[in-house]
C-alpha positions in Angstrom: 11.0 14.7 -6.6 8.5 11.9 -6.9 5.8 11.1 -4.5 5.4 8.5 -1.8 1.8 7.4 -1.8 0.2 5.4 0.9 -2.5 3.5 -1.1 -4.4 1.5 1.5 -7.7 -0.2 2.3 -9.3 0.3 5.6 -12.5 0.0 7.6 -14.8 3.0 8.3 -13.1 3.3 11.7 -9.6 3.4 10.1 -8.3 -0.1 10.7 -6.3 -1.9 8.0 -6.7 -5.3 9.6 -7.8 -7.1 12.7 -5.5 -7.0 15.8 -3.2 -9.5 14.0 -3.4 -7.7 10.7 -5.9 -10.0 8.9 -8.0 -8.1 6.5 -9.7 -11.0 4.7 -13.2 -9.8 5.8 -12.8 -6.8 3.5 -12.2 -9.0 0.4 -15.9 -9.4 -0.3 -16.0 -5.7 -1.4 -13.3 -6.1 -4.1 -15.7 -6.9 -6.9 -18.0 -5.3 -9.5 -17.4 -1.8 -10.8 -15.1 -0.9 -7.9 -12.7 -3.7 -8.7 -12.9 -3.0 -12.4 -12.1 0.7 -11.8 -9.2 0.0 -9.5 -7.8 -2.6 -12.0 -8.0 -0.1 -14.8 -6.6 2.9 -12.8 -4.1 1.2 -10.6 -3.2 -2.1 -12.3 0.3 -2.2 -10.7 -1.3 -2.5 -7.2 -2.5 -6.0 -8.0 0.0 -8.8 -7.2 1.6 -10.2 -10.3 0.0 -13.7 -9.9 -3.5 -12.0 -9.4 -3.0 -9.8 -12.5 -2.5 -13.0 -14.6 -5.6 -14.7 -13.1 -7.8 -11.5 -13.5 -6.5 -10.7 -17.0 -5.1 -7.3 -15.9 -2.7 -6.4 -18.6 -2.1 -2.7 -18.0 1.2 -0.9 -17.8 2.2 0.7 -14.5 0.3 4.0 -14.4 1.2 5.5 -11.1 4.0 3.5 -9.4 7.2 1.7 -10.5 8.3 0.9 -6.9 6.5 -0.7 -4.0 7.6 -0.6 -0.3 6.0 -2.8 2.3 6.7 -4.2 5.8 7.7 -7.7 6.5 4.2 -8.7 7.8 2.6 -7.7 4.5 5.3 -9.4 2.6 4.9 -12.6 4.7 1.4 -13.0 3.4 3.0 -13.8 0.0 5.8 -15.8 1.4 3.4 -18.0 3.3 1.8 -19.1 -0.1 5.2 -19.6 -1.8 5.4 -16.3 -3.6 8.8 -14.6 -3.1 8.2 -11.6 -5.4 4.5 -10.7 -5.2 4.9 -7.5 -7.2 7.5 -8.7 -9.7 6.3 -6.1 -12.2 7.6 -3.3 -9.8 10.8 -2.7 -7.9 10.1 -4.3 -4.5 11.5 -3.2 -1.1 10.7 -4.8 2.2 11.4 -3.2 5.5 12.5 -5.9 7.8 15.0 -6.7 10.6 13.9 -10.3 10.8 14.8 -11.6 7.3 18.6 -11.9 6.9 18.6 -12.2 3.1 16.1 -11.7 0.3 14.4 -14.8 -1.1 14.2 -13.2 -4.5 16.5 -11.0 -6.6 13.7 -8.5 -7.3 13.2 -7.9 -3.6 15.6 -5.6 -1.7 15.5 -5.7 2.0 15.8 -2.5 4.1 17.0 -3.3 7.6 18.3 0.1 8.6 17.5 3.8 7.9 14.2 3.2 6.2 13.6 7.0 6.0 16.9 7.6 4.3 16.3 4.8 1.7 12.8 6.2 1.0 14.3 9.7 0.5 16.7 8.2 -2.0 13.9 6.5 -3.9 11.9 9.7 -3.9 14.9 11.6 -5.3 15.2 9.3 -8.3 14.4 10.6 -11.7 11.2 8.8 -12.7 7.7 9.9 -13.9 6.2 7.3 -11.6 5.9 7.3 -7.9 6.6 5.1 -4.9 3.8 3.0 -3.5 3.7 2.4 0.3 1.7 -0.8 0.4 1.6 -1.4 4.2 1.7 -1.9 7.0 0.9 0.1 10.0 4.4 0.2 11.6 6.3 1.4 8.5 3.5 3.9 7.7 4.1 5.3 11.1 7.8 5.4 10.6 7.4 7.1 7.2 4.5 9.4 8.0 6.7 12.6 7.4 7.7 11.3 4.0 4.1 10.5 2.8 3.0 13.0 0.1 -0.3 11.4 -0.8 -3.0 9.2 0.7 -5.4 7.1 -1.4 -7.7 5.5 1.1 -10.1 2.8 0.0 -12.7 2.7 2.8 -14.8 -0.5 3.0 -18.2 -0.4 4.7 -17.2 -2.3 7.8 -16.4 -1.3 11.4 -13.9 -3.4 13.3 -14.0 -1.6 16.7 -10.3 -2.4 17.2 -7.4 -3.7 15.1 -4.4 -2.6 13.3 -4.5 1.2 12.6 -3.5 2.8 9.4 -0.6 4.5 11.1 1.4 3.0 14.0 2.6 6.4 15.1 2.4 8.6 18.2 0.0 11.4 18.4 0.8 14.5 16.3 -1.7 16.2 14.0 -0.6 16.3 10.3 -2.7 18.1 7.7 -3.8 16.7 4.3 -6.0 18.4 1.7 -8.9 16.4 0.3 -8.9 15.9 -3.4 -11.0 13.5 -5.3 -13.8 11.5 -3.6 -15.4 8.5 -5.4 -18.2 6.3 -4.2 -19.2 2.8 -5.6 -22.4 0.9 -5.5 -21.0 -1.7 -3.1 -20.5 1.0 -0.4 -16.7 1.5 -1.0 -15.5 5.1 -0.7 -12.1 6.1 -2.3 -10.6 9.4 -1.1 -7.4 11.0 -2.3 -5.5 13.4 0.0 -2.4 15.5 -0.6 0.0 16.4 2.2 -0.1 20.1 3.2 3.5 21.2 3.7 
């Protein structure tokens, strides 16, 4: 069984965006040795058009599939990109889009958990990347096997939380912790089952 990994950026106080989901204030930290490290280790997490601009030419190292919510996907649609991760199999959880605007993008309107379980059961050496957002992370919290949290040195005070889920403690075990000269902290956690 392959892993579902929530690979996500957040503020020190655990928000992945402002109350509307905008995270552009964090972009200033995606530079230098931190950006170079992430590009080398997780090249597949950069959108296809950005990979071309940044000269990222690596093979997929961790994931061959990406799952995201419609709000995250809409960021690409709003700039005319219908398959932002064309180098991966793309799935978008949505009840608002009636049909996919791109053949590489499969829409999941119902039974998100069931579809994720099917993807995890596939035979592949690479995992499934949960890209965002808060609502589907909350729906899939029991299916998440690994967290890779890129914490940027900002405090929002309020905004969109990492998980849009009700209160229920769930335990994870801390693995690798890396710090970067721009103040970014990257932590990896594995789900305790």
